[in-house]
PDB file as gemmi writes it, atoms N, CA and C in Angstrom:
CRYST1    1.000    1.000    1.000  90.00  90.00  90.00 P 1                      
ATOM      1  N   MET A   1      70.487  17.774 102.908  1.00  0.00           N  
ATOM      2  CA  MET A   1      70.015  18.926 103.637  1.00  0.00           C  
ATOM      3  C   MET A   1      68.732  18.624 104.394  1.00  0.00           C  
ATOM      4  N   GLN A   2      67.934  17.708 103.877  1.00  0.00           N  
ATOM      5  CA  GLN A   2      66.673  17.347 104.539  1.00  0.00           C  
ATOM      6  C   GLN A   2      66.954  16.791 105.926  1.00  0.00           C  
ATOM      7  N   LYS A   3      68.025  15.990 106.057  1.00  0.00           N  
ATOM      8  CA  LYS A   3      68.361  15.429 107.369  1.00  0.00           C  
ATOM      9  C   LYS A   3      68.748  16.516 108.354  1.00  0.00           C  
ATOM     10  N   VAL A   4      69.429  17.555 107.869  1.00  0.00           N  
ATOM     11  CA  VAL A   4      69.805  18.657 108.753  1.00  0.00           C  
ATOM     12  C   VAL A   4      68.559  19.336 109.307  1.00  0.00           C  
ATOM     13  N   GLY A   5      67.582  19.581 108.439  1.00  0.00           N  
ATOM     14  CA  GLY A   5      66.336  20.184 108.883  1.00  0.00           C  
ATOM     15  C   GLY A   5      65.582  19.307 109.855  1.00  0.00           C  
ATOM     16  N   SER A   6      65.564  18.006 109.596  1.00  0.00           N  
ATOM     17  CA  SER A   6      64.871  17.063 110.495  1.00  0.00           C  
ATOM     18  C   SER A   6      65.540  17.028 111.860  1.00  0.00           C  
ATOM     19  N   TRP A   7      66.867  16.956 111.864  1.00  0.00           N  
ATOM     20  CA  TRP A   7      67.591  16.959 113.133  1.00  0.00           C  
ATOM     21  C   TRP A   7      67.432  18.284 113.854  1.00  0.00           C  
ATOM     22  N   ALA A   8      67.424  19.386 113.109  1.00  0.00           N  
ATOM     23  CA  ALA A   8      67.230  20.702 113.745  1.00  0.00           C  
ATOM     24  C   ALA A   8      65.879  20.750 114.441  1.00  0.00           C  
ATOM     25  N   PHE A   9      64.849  20.176 113.825  1.00  0.00           N  
ATOM     26  CA  PHE A   9      63.530  20.156 114.443  1.00  0.00           C  
ATOM     27  C   PHE A   9      63.529  19.329 115.722  1.00  0.00           C  
ATOM     28  N   ILE A  10      64.066  18.123 115.651  1.00  0.00           N  
ATOM     29  CA  ILE A  10      64.098  17.234 116.814  1.00  0.00           C  
ATOM     30  C   ILE A  10      64.897  17.867 117.964  1.00  0.00           C  
ATOM     31  N   ILE A  11      66.066  18.405 117.638  1.00  0.00           N  
ATOM     32  CA  ILE A  11      66.909  19.021 118.663  1.00  0.00           C  
ATOM     33  C   ILE A  11      66.228  20.257 119.231  1.00  0.00           C  
ATOM     34  N   GLY A  12      65.574  21.037 118.370  1.00  0.00           N  
ATOM     35  CA  GLY A  12      64.878  22.233 118.825  1.00  0.00           C  
ATOM     36  C   GLY A  12      63.755  21.917 119.802  1.00  0.00           C  
ATOM     37  N   VAL A  13      62.979  20.890 119.515  1.00  0.00           N  
ATOM     38  CA  VAL A  13      61.883  20.508 120.417  1.00  0.00           C  
ATOM     39  C   VAL A  13      62.457  20.000 121.750  1.00  0.00           C  
ATOM     40  N   ILE A  14      63.506  19.205 121.696  1.00  0.00           N  
ATOM     41  CA  ILE A  14      64.110  18.684 122.930  1.00  0.00           C  
ATOM     42  C   ILE A  14      64.674  19.851 123.766  1.00  0.00           C  
ATOM     43  N   ILE A  15      65.381  20.766 123.116  1.00  0.00           N  
ATOM     44  CA  ILE A  15      65.945  21.908 123.850  1.00  0.00           C  
ATOM     45  C   ILE A  15      64.833  22.767 124.433  1.00  0.00           C  
ATOM     46  N   ALA A  16      63.752  22.954 123.674  1.00  0.00           N  
ATOM     47  CA  ALA A  16      62.633  23.751 124.173  1.00  0.00           C  
ATOM     48  C   ALA A  16      62.004  23.121 125.411  1.00  0.00           C  
ATOM     49  N   ILE A  17      61.864  21.824 125.403  1.00  0.00           N  
ATOM     50  CA  ILE A  17      61.296  21.127 126.570  1.00  0.00           C  
ATOM     51  C   ILE A  17      62.236  21.229 127.766  1.00  0.00           C  
ATOM     52  N   VAL A  18      63.519  20.988 127.529  1.00  0.00           N  
ATOM     53  CA  VAL A  18      64.503  21.087 128.612  1.00  0.00           C  
ATOM     54  C   VAL A  18      64.578  22.525 129.127  1.00  0.00           C  
ATOM     55  N   ALA A  19      64.558  23.486 128.216  1.00  0.00           N  
ATOM     56  CA  ALA A  19      64.617  24.901 128.614  1.00  0.00           C  
ATOM     57  C   ALA A  19      63.375  25.307 129.393  1.00  0.00           C  
ATOM     58  N   GLY A  20      62.276  24.643 129.132  1.00  0.00           N  
ATOM     59  CA  GLY A  20      61.072  24.919 129.892  1.00  0.00           C  
ATOM     60  C   GLY A  20      61.142  24.415 131.319  1.00  0.00           C  
ATOM     61  N   VAL A  21      61.860  23.334 131.507  1.00  0.00           N  
ATOM     62  CA  VAL A  21      62.006  22.774 132.852  1.00  0.00           C  
ATOM     63  C   VAL A  21      62.985  23.635 133.667  1.00  0.00           C  
ATOM     64  N   ILE A  22      64.057  24.064 133.005  1.00  0.00           N  
ATOM     65  CA  ILE A  22      64.989  24.989 133.658  1.00  0.00           C  
ATOM     66  C   ILE A  22      64.650  26.396 133.195  1.00  0.00           C  
ATOM     67  N   THR A  23      65.398  27.363 133.615  1.00  0.00           N  
ATOM     68  CA  THR A  23      65.156  28.736 133.177  1.00  0.00           C  
ATOM     69  C   THR A  23      65.780  28.943 131.807  1.00  0.00           C  
ATOM     70  N   LEU A  24      65.048  29.605 130.906  1.00  0.00           N  
ATOM     71  CA  LEU A  24      65.525  29.866 129.552  1.00  0.00           C  
ATOM     72  C   LEU A  24      66.598  30.935 129.588  1.00  0.00           C  
ATOM     73  N   LYS A  25      67.824  30.558 129.256  1.00  0.00           N  
ATOM     74  CA  LYS A  25      68.967  31.467 129.253  1.00  0.00           C  
ATOM     75  C   LYS A  25      69.034  32.189 127.910  1.00  0.00           C  
ATOM     76  N   PRO A  26      69.652  33.367 127.862  1.00  0.00           N  
ATOM     77  CA  PRO A  26      69.750  34.099 126.590  1.00  0.00           C  
ATOM     78  C   PRO A  26      70.450  33.309 125.487  1.00  0.00           C  
ATOM     79  N   TRP A  27      71.486  32.564 125.818  1.00  0.00           N  
ATOM     80  CA  TRP A  27      72.159  31.796 124.786  1.00  0.00           C  
ATOM     81  C   TRP A  27      71.284  30.654 124.275  1.00  0.00           C  
ATOM     82  N   LEU A  28      70.454  30.091 125.145  1.00  0.00           N  
ATOM     83  CA  LEU A  28      69.521  29.052 124.708  1.00  0.00           C  
ATOM     84  C   LEU A  28      68.452  29.619 123.789  1.00  0.00           C  
ATOM     85  N   THR A  29      68.027  30.842 124.084  1.00  0.00           N  
ATOM     86  CA  THR A  29      67.069  31.528 123.217  1.00  0.00           C  
ATOM     87  C   THR A  29      67.658  31.681 121.820  1.00  0.00           C  
ATOM     88  N   SER A  30      68.926  32.079 121.749  1.00  0.00           N  
ATOM     89  CA  SER A  30      69.598  32.236 120.447  1.00  0.00           C  
ATOM     90  C   SER A  30      69.691  30.913 119.707  1.00  0.00           C  
ATOM     91  N   VAL A  31      70.004  29.854 120.427  1.00  0.00           N  
ATOM     92  CA  VAL A  31      70.091  28.522 119.802  1.00  0.00           C  
ATOM     93  C   VAL A  31      68.719  28.112 119.255  1.00  0.00           C  
ATOM     94  N   LEU A  32      67.656  28.330 120.027  1.00  0.00           N  
ATOM     95  CA  LEU A  32      66.312  27.967 119.571  1.00  0.00           C  
ATOM     96  C   LEU A  32      65.916  28.778 118.338  1.00  0.00           C  
ATOM     97  N   ILE A  33      66.243  30.040 118.311  1.00  0.00           N  
ATOM     98  CA  ILE A  33      65.926  30.878 117.137  1.00  0.00           C  
ATOM     99  C   ILE A  33      66.680  30.388 115.913  1.00  0.00           C  
ATOM    100  N   ILE A  34      67.955  30.094 116.060  1.00  0.00           N  
ATOM    101  CA  ILE A  34      68.756  29.605 114.916  1.00  0.00           C  
ATOM    102  C   ILE A  34      68.214  28.271 114.426  1.00  0.00           C  
ATOM    103  N   LEU A  35      67.888  27.358 115.340  1.00  0.00           N  
ATOM    104  CA  LEU A  35      67.313  26.070 114.931  1.00  0.00           C  
ATOM    105  C   LEU A  35      65.971  26.266 114.231  1.00  0.00           C  
ATOM    106  N   GLY A  36      65.166  27.204 114.710  1.00  0.00           N  
ATOM    107  CA  GLY A  36      63.889  27.498 114.055  1.00  0.00           C  
ATOM    108  C   GLY A  36      64.097  28.002 112.636  1.00  0.00           C  
ATOM    109  N   LEU A  37      65.086  28.865 112.459  1.00  0.00           N  
ATOM    110  CA  LEU A  37      65.399  29.358 111.119  1.00  0.00           C  
ATOM    111  C   LEU A  37      65.838  28.232 110.194  1.00  0.00           C  
ATOM    112  N   ILE A  38      66.659  27.330 110.718  1.00  0.00           N  
ATOM    113  CA  ILE A  38      67.107  26.172 109.920  1.00  0.00           C  
ATOM    114  C   ILE A  38      65.913  25.320 109.522  1.00  0.00           C  
ATOM    115  N   VAL A  39      65.018  25.055 110.451  1.00  0.00           N  
ATOM    116  CA  VAL A  39      63.825  24.260 110.141  1.00  0.00           C  
ATOM    117  C   VAL A  39      62.999  24.956 109.064  1.00  0.00           C  
ATOM    118  N   GLY A  40      62.809  26.261 109.208  1.00  0.00           N  
ATOM    119  CA  GLY A  40      62.011  26.994 108.223  1.00  0.00           C  
ATOM    120  C   GLY A  40      62.611  26.971 106.834  1.00  0.00           C  
ATOM    121  N   PHE A  41      63.927  27.079 106.748  1.00  0.00           N  
ATOM    122  CA  PHE A  41      64.596  27.090 105.442  1.00  0.00           C  
ATOM    123  C   PHE A  41      64.730  25.702 104.837  1.00  0.00           C  
ATOM    124  N   LEU A  42      65.012  24.692 105.651  1.00  0.00           N  
ATOM    125  CA  LEU A  42      65.404  23.385 105.105  1.00  0.00           C  
ATOM    126  C   LEU A  42      64.360  22.296 105.224  1.00  0.00           C  
ATOM    127  N   ASN A  43      63.439  22.393 106.164  1.00  0.00           N  
ATOM    128  CA  ASN A  43      62.623  21.240 106.489  1.00  0.00           C  
ATOM    129  C   ASN A  43      61.198  21.298 105.971  1.00  0.00           C  
ATOM    130  N   ILE A  44      60.669  22.480 105.683  1.00  0.00           N  
ATOM    131  CA  ILE A  44      59.271  22.600 105.313  1.00  0.00           C  
ATOM    132  C   ILE A  44      59.180  22.812 103.802  1.00  0.00           C  
ATOM    133  N   THR A  45      58.532  21.874 103.123  1.00  0.00           N  
ATOM    134  CA  THR A  45      58.373  21.976 101.672  1.00  0.00           C  
ATOM    135  C   THR A  45      57.146  22.818 101.340  1.00  0.00           C  
ATOM    136  N   ALA A  46      57.002  23.137 100.065  1.00  0.00           N  
ATOM    137  CA  ALA A  46      55.849  23.931  99.627  1.00  0.00           C  
ATOM    138  C   ALA A  46      54.536  23.187  99.922  1.00  0.00           C  
ATOM    139  N   ALA A  47      54.551  21.888  99.783  1.00  0.00           N  
ATOM    140  CA  ALA A  47      53.331  21.109 100.045  1.00  0.00           C  
ATOM    141  C   ALA A  47      52.965  21.105 101.533  1.00  0.00           C  
ATOM    142  N   GLU A  48      53.930  21.297 102.397  1.00  0.00           N  
ATOM    143  CA  GLU A  48      53.680  21.267 103.836  1.00  0.00           C  
ATOM    144  C   GLU A  48      53.414  22.642 104.432  1.00  0.00           C  
ATOM    145  N   THR A  49      53.515  23.677 103.614  1.00  0.00           N  
ATOM    146  CA  THR A  49      53.439  25.050 104.104  1.00  0.00           C  
ATOM    147  C   THR A  49      52.134  25.337 104.847  1.00  0.00           C  
ATOM    148  N   THR A  50      51.019  25.016 104.233  1.00  0.00           N  
ATOM    149  CA  THR A  50      49.724  25.358 104.840  1.00  0.00           C  
ATOM    150  C   THR A  50      49.541  24.662 106.200  1.00  0.00           C  
ATOM    151  N   SER A  51      49.805  23.364 106.242  1.00  0.00           N  
ATOM    152  CA  SER A  51      49.597  22.655 107.510  1.00  0.00           C  
ATOM    153  C   SER A  51      50.598  23.114 108.573  1.00  0.00           C  
ATOM    154  N   PHE A  52      51.827  23.402 108.172  1.00  0.00           N  
ATOM    155  CA  PHE A  52      52.810  23.882 109.135  1.00  0.00           C  
ATOM    156  C   PHE A  52      52.416  25.247 109.699  1.00  0.00           C  
ATOM    157  N   LEU A  53      52.037  26.161 108.818  1.00  0.00           N  
ATOM    158  CA  LEU A  53      51.646  27.491 109.279  1.00  0.00           C  
ATOM    159  C   LEU A  53      50.388  27.441 110.153  1.00  0.00           C  
ATOM    160  N   LEU A  54      49.452  26.588 109.799  1.00  0.00           N  
ATOM    161  CA  LEU A  54      48.250  26.431 110.621  1.00  0.00           C  
ATOM    162  C   LEU A  54      48.600  25.906 112.008  1.00  0.00           C  
ATOM    163  N   ALA A  55      49.521  24.947 112.054  1.00  0.00           N  
ATOM    164  CA  ALA A  55      49.939  24.390 113.344  1.00  0.00           C  
ATOM    165  C   ALA A  55      50.673  25.453 114.174  1.00  0.00           C  
ATOM    166  N   VAL A  56      51.546  26.229 113.545  1.00  0.00           N  
ATOM    167  CA  VAL A  56      52.279  27.270 114.270  1.00  0.00           C  
ATOM    168  C   VAL A  56      51.311  28.337 114.797  1.00  0.00           C  
ATOM    169  N   ILE A  57      50.381  28.765 113.949  1.00  0.00           N  
ATOM    170  CA  ILE A  57      49.399  29.759 114.380  1.00  0.00           C  
ATOM    171  C   ILE A  57      48.560  29.222 115.536  1.00  0.00           C  
ATOM    172  N   SER A  58      48.142  27.980 115.440  1.00  0.00           N  
ATOM    173  CA  SER A  58      47.351  27.369 116.521  1.00  0.00           C  
ATOM    174  C   SER A  58      48.142  27.332 117.821  1.00  0.00           C  
ATOM    175  N   LEU A  59      49.403  26.933 117.736  1.00  0.00           N  
ATOM    176  CA  LEU A  59      50.221  26.857 118.928  1.00  0.00           C  
ATOM    177  C   LEU A  59      50.456  28.239 119.544  1.00  0.00           C  
ATOM    178  N   VAL A  60      50.659  29.246 118.702  1.00  0.00           N  
ATOM    179  CA  VAL A  60      50.838  30.613 119.205  1.00  0.00           C  
ATOM    180  C   VAL A  60      49.583  31.065 119.943  1.00  0.00           C  
ATOM    181  N   ILE A  61      48.426  30.808 119.387  1.00  0.00           N  
ATOM    182  CA  ILE A  61      47.179  31.204 120.036  1.00  0.00           C  
ATOM    183  C   ILE A  61      46.969  30.429 121.339  1.00  0.00           C  
ATOM    184  N   ILE A  62      47.149  29.137 121.285  1.00  0.00           N  
ATOM    185  CA  ILE A  62      46.949  28.305 122.478  1.00  0.00           C  
ATOM    186  C   ILE A  62      47.936  28.677 123.574  1.00  0.00           C  
ATOM    187  N   ALA A  63      49.202  28.821 123.217  1.00  0.00           N  
ATOM    188  CA  ALA A  63      50.208  29.171 124.221  1.00  0.00           C  
ATOM    189  C   ALA A  63      49.987  30.568 124.761  1.00  0.00           C  
ATOM    190  N   GLY A  64      49.563  31.481 123.896  1.00  0.00           N  
ATOM    191  CA  GLY A  64      49.327  32.854 124.341  1.00  0.00           C  
ATOM    192  C   GLY A  64      48.181  32.958 125.325  1.00  0.00           C  
ATOM    193  N   PHE A  65      47.087  32.317 125.011  1.00  0.00           N  
ATOM    194  CA  PHE A  65      45.926  32.377 125.900  1.00  0.00           C  
ATOM    195  C   PHE A  65      46.022  31.390 127.060  1.00  0.00           C  
ATOM    196  N   GLY A  66      46.738  30.306 126.847  1.00  0.00           N  
ATOM    197  CA  GLY A  66      46.806  29.277 127.876  1.00  0.00           C  
ATOM    198  C   GLY A  66      47.886  29.484 128.912  1.00  0.00           C  
ATOM    199  N   ALA A  67      48.800  30.429 128.680  1.00  0.00           N  
ATOM    200  CA  ALA A  67      49.905  30.618 129.621  1.00  0.00           C  
ATOM    201  C   ALA A  67      49.425  30.961 131.016  1.00  0.00           C  
ATOM    202  N   ASP A  68      48.460  31.852 131.100  1.00  0.00           N  
ATOM    203  CA  ASP A  68      47.949  32.237 132.423  1.00  0.00           C  
ATOM    204  C   ASP A  68      47.220  31.089 133.106  1.00  0.00           C  
ATOM    205  N   VAL A  69      46.484  30.312 132.325  1.00  0.00           N  
ATOM    206  CA  VAL A  69      45.761  29.167 132.884  1.00  0.00           C  
ATOM    207  C   VAL A  69      46.771  28.122 133.376  1.00  0.00           C  
ATOM    208  N   LEU A  70      47.800  27.875 132.582  1.00  0.00           N  
ATOM    209  CA  LEU A  70      48.791  26.870 132.976  1.00  0.00           C  
ATOM    210  C   LEU A  70      49.518  27.266 134.253  1.00  0.00           C  
ATOM    211  N   LYS A  71      49.797  28.558 134.406  1.00  0.00           N  
ATOM    212  CA  LYS A  71      50.523  29.008 135.598  1.00  0.00           C  
ATOM    213  C   LYS A  71      49.752  28.754 136.872  1.00  0.00           C  
ATOM    214  N   GLU A  72      48.436  28.669 136.762  1.00  0.00           N  
ATOM    215  CA  GLU A  72      47.593  28.430 137.944  1.00  0.00           C  
ATOM    216  C   GLU A  72      47.612  26.981 138.396  1.00  0.00           C  
ATOM    217  N   MET A  73      48.084  26.086 137.553  1.00  0.00           N  
ATOM    218  CA  MET A  73      48.135  24.679 137.930  1.00  0.00           C  
ATOM    219  C   MET A  73      49.227  24.459 138.985  1.00  0.00           C  
ATOM    220  N   ALA A  74      48.886  23.720 140.003  1.00  0.00           N  
ATOM    221  CA  ALA A  74      49.849  23.455 141.063  1.00  0.00           C  
ATOM    222  C   ALA A  74      51.002  22.613 140.552  1.00  0.00           C  
ATOM    223  N   ILE A  75      52.155  22.842 141.036  1.00  0.00           N  
ATOM    224  CA  ILE A  75      53.395  22.092 140.828  1.00  0.00           C  
ATOM    225  C   ILE A  75      53.940  22.217 139.398  1.00  0.00           C  
ATOM    226  N   VAL A  76      53.195  21.807 138.377  1.00  0.00           N  
ATOM    227  CA  VAL A  76      53.747  21.744 137.017  1.00  0.00           C  
ATOM    228  C   VAL A  76      53.331  22.920 136.136  1.00  0.00           C  
ATOM    229  N   GLY A  77      52.431  23.744 136.604  1.00  0.00           N  
ATOM    230  CA  GLY A  77      51.890  24.812 135.757  1.00  0.00           C  
ATOM    231  C   GLY A  77      52.933  25.777 135.229  1.00  0.00           C  
ATOM    232  N   ASP A  78      53.824  26.211 136.110  1.00  0.00           N  
ATOM    233  CA  ASP A  78      54.858  27.169 135.700  1.00  0.00           C  
ATOM    234  C   ASP A  78      55.794  26.545 134.670  1.00  0.00           C  
ATOM    235  N   ARG A  79      56.148  25.289 134.897  1.00  0.00           N  
ATOM    236  CA  ARG A  79      57.041  24.602 133.948  1.00  0.00           C  
ATOM    237  C   ARG A  79      56.372  24.408 132.584  1.00  0.00           C  
ATOM    238  N   LEU A  80      55.098  24.028 132.588  1.00  0.00           N  
ATOM    239  CA  LEU A  80      54.388  23.873 131.313  1.00  0.00           C  
ATOM    240  C   LEU A  80      54.301  25.195 130.561  1.00  0.00           C  
ATOM    241  N   SER A  81      54.070  26.255 131.273  1.00  0.00           N  
ATOM    242  CA  SER A  81      54.020  27.579 130.654  1.00  0.00           C  
ATOM    243  C   SER A  81      55.372  27.937 130.034  1.00  0.00           C  
ATOM    244  N   ARG A  82      56.455  27.623 130.747  1.00  0.00           N  
ATOM    245  CA  ARG A  82      57.804  27.899 130.211  1.00  0.00           C  
ATOM    246  C   ARG A  82      58.125  27.009 129.014  1.00  0.00           C  
ATOM    247  N   ILE A  83      57.637  25.775 129.012  1.00  0.00           N  
ATOM    248  CA  ILE A  83      57.865  24.885 127.859  1.00  0.00           C  
ATOM    249  C   ILE A  83      57.170  25.459 126.626  1.00  0.00           C  
ATOM    250  N   PHE A  84      55.915  25.901 126.779  1.00  0.00           N  
ATOM    251  CA  PHE A  84      55.206  26.505 125.659  1.00  0.00           C  
ATOM    252  C   PHE A  84      55.913  27.760 125.170  1.00  0.00           C  
ATOM    253  N   SER A  85      56.413  28.561 126.079  1.00  0.00           N  
ATOM    254  CA  SER A  85      57.146  29.773 125.681  1.00  0.00           C  
ATOM    255  C   SER A  85      58.410  29.430 124.908  1.00  0.00           C  
ATOM    256  N   ALA A  86      59.140  28.418 125.373  1.00  0.00           N  
ATOM    257  CA  ALA A  86      60.360  28.007 124.667  1.00  0.00           C  
ATOM    258  C   ALA A  86      60.018  27.412 123.300  1.00  0.00           C  
ATOM    259  N   LEU A  87      58.924  26.655 123.205  1.00  0.00           N  
ATOM    260  CA  LEU A  87      58.502  26.142 121.907  1.00  0.00           C  
ATOM    261  C   LEU A  87      58.167  27.280 120.949  1.00  0.00           C  
ATOM    262  N   LEU A  88      57.555  28.343 121.461  1.00  0.00           N  
ATOM    263  CA  LEU A  88      57.252  29.500 120.622  1.00  0.00           C  
ATOM    264  C   LEU A  88      58.521  30.176 120.132  1.00  0.00           C  
ATOM    265  N   VAL A  89      59.520  30.286 121.001  1.00  0.00           N  
ATOM    266  CA  VAL A  89      60.793  30.876 120.598  1.00  0.00           C  
ATOM    267  C   VAL A  89      61.400  30.067 119.451  1.00  0.00           C  
ATOM    268  N   PHE A  90      61.201  28.779 119.459  1.00  0.00           N  
ATOM    269  CA  PHE A  90      61.711  27.889 118.415  1.00  0.00           C  
ATOM    270  C   PHE A  90      60.855  27.932 117.139  1.00  0.00           C  
ATOM    271  N   LEU A  91      59.537  27.902 117.289  1.00  0.00           N  
ATOM    272  CA  LEU A  91      58.662  27.760 116.125  1.00  0.00           C  
ATOM    273  C   LEU A  91      58.309  29.068 115.409  1.00  0.00           C  
ATOM    274  N   ILE A  92      58.294  30.182 116.115  1.00  0.00           N  
ATOM    275  CA  ILE A  92      57.942  31.435 115.458  1.00  0.00           C  
ATOM    276  C   ILE A  92      58.945  31.817 114.370  1.00  0.00           C  
ATOM    277  N   PRO A  93      60.266  31.709 114.591  1.00  0.00           N  
ATOM    278  CA  PRO A  93      61.172  31.988 113.467  1.00  0.00           C  
ATOM    279  C   PRO A  93      60.959  31.065 112.268  1.00  0.00           C  
ATOM    280  N   ALA A  94      60.690  29.788 112.548  1.00  0.00           N  
ATOM    281  CA  ALA A  94      60.404  28.853 111.450  1.00  0.00           C  
ATOM    282  C   ALA A  94      59.136  29.275 110.716  1.00  0.00           C  
ATOM    283  N   GLY A  95      58.118  29.672 111.454  1.00  0.00           N  
ATOM    284  CA  GLY A  95      56.872  30.126 110.832  1.00  0.00           C  
ATOM    285  C   GLY A  95      57.058  31.368 109.996  1.00  0.00           C  
ATOM    286  N   ILE A  96      57.879  32.296 110.473  1.00  0.00           N  
ATOM    287  CA  ILE A  96      58.149  33.521 109.703  1.00  0.00           C  
ATOM    288  C   ILE A  96      58.838  33.187 108.385  1.00  0.00           C  
ATOM    289  N   VAL A  97      59.837  32.312 108.449  1.00  0.00           N  
ATOM    290  CA  VAL A  97      60.562  31.919 107.233  1.00  0.00           C  
ATOM    291  C   VAL A  97      59.626  31.227 106.242  1.00  0.00           C  
ATOM    292  N   VAL A  98      58.825  30.292 106.728  1.00  0.00           N  
ATOM    293  CA  VAL A  98      57.907  29.562 105.856  1.00  0.00           C  
ATOM    294  C   VAL A  98      56.875  30.513 105.257  1.00  0.00           C  
ATOM    295  N   ALA A  99      56.355  31.438 106.054  1.00  0.00           N  
ATOM    296  CA  ALA A  99      55.369  32.414 105.540  1.00  0.00           C  
ATOM    297  C   ALA A  99      56.004  33.295 104.462  1.00  0.00           C  
ATOM    298  N   LEU A 100      57.227  33.748 104.695  1.00  0.00           N  
ATOM    299  CA  LEU A 100      57.898  34.583 103.700  1.00  0.00           C  
ATOM    300  C   LEU A 100      58.187  33.803 102.417  1.00  0.00           C  
ATOM    301  N   LYS A 101      58.601  32.531 102.570  1.00  0.00           N  
ATOM    302  CA  LYS A 101      58.808  31.697 101.376  1.00  0.00           C  
ATOM    303  C   LYS A 101      57.513  31.529 100.608  1.00  0.00           C  
ATOM    304  N   SER A 102      56.408  31.357 101.303  1.00  0.00           N  
ATOM    305  CA  SER A 102      55.109  31.190 100.670  1.00  0.00           C  
ATOM    306  C   SER A 102      54.689  32.471  99.950  1.00  0.00           C  
ATOM    307  N   ILE A 103      54.873  33.610 100.596  1.00  0.00           N  
ATOM    308  CA  ILE A 103      54.532  34.892  99.964  1.00  0.00           C  
ATOM    309  C   ILE A 103      55.380  35.104  98.726  1.00  0.00           C  
ATOM    310  N   TYR A 104      56.655  34.784  98.813  1.00  0.00           N  
ATOM    311  CA  TYR A 104      57.544  34.931  97.642  1.00  0.00           C  
ATOM    312  C   TYR A 104      57.089  34.019  96.500  1.00  0.00           C  
ATOM    313  N   ALA A 105      56.716  32.792  96.819  1.00  0.00           N  
ATOM    314  CA  ALA A 105      56.256  31.862  95.786  1.00  0.00           C  
ATOM    315  C   ALA A 105      54.996  32.373  95.097  1.00  0.00           C  
ATOM    316  N   VAL A 106      54.084  32.930  95.873  1.00  0.00           N  
ATOM    317  CA  VAL A 106      52.855  33.477  95.293  1.00  0.00           C  
ATOM    318  C   VAL A 106      53.167  34.710  94.452  1.00  0.00           C  
ATOM    319  N   ALA A 107      54.046  35.563  94.935  1.00  0.00           N  
ATOM    320  CA  ALA A 107      54.363  36.814  94.228  1.00  0.00           C  
ATOM    321  C   ALA A 107      55.114  36.561  92.933  1.00  0.00           C  
ATOM    322  N   LYS A 108      55.977  35.575  92.894  1.00  0.00           N  
ATOM    323  CA  LYS A 108      56.765  35.341  91.690  1.00  0.00           C  
ATOM    324  C   LYS A 108      55.986  34.624  90.588  1.00  0.00           C  
ATOM    325  N   GLU A 109      54.832  34.031  90.928  1.00  0.00           N  
ATOM    326  CA  GLU A 109      54.038  33.321  89.934  1.00  0.00           C  
ATOM    327  C   GLU A 109      53.451  34.250  88.884  1.00  0.00           C  
ATOM    328  N   LYS A 110      53.250  35.503  89.201  1.00  0.00           N  
ATOM    329  CA  LYS A 110      52.589  36.413  88.263  1.00  0.00           C  
ATOM    330  C   LYS A 110      53.560  37.196  87.453  1.00  0.00           C  
TER     331      LYS A 110                                                      
END                                                                             
């Protein structure tokens, strides 16, 4: 199962980058969300939870605030902004799953 999660992550990042270069279609959004869920369930261990969630939160903040700045860049700005948006579509579901798993682990300890 670990290999499935690893491949889901690699494929998700590649699709997010490609989707950023082209226009993000609704079916591609669904694929990215499903891959993100797979990564969250299968690929992130309890030991990796904190660093993964910190990275996801950082990327959400950077992409959120940086989208307008990136769009102002000539030639590549719009594409970079779309790549970050597609990465968020992929990583936010994974982050939600990992956060919920972490909350459950903390809640069941008592």
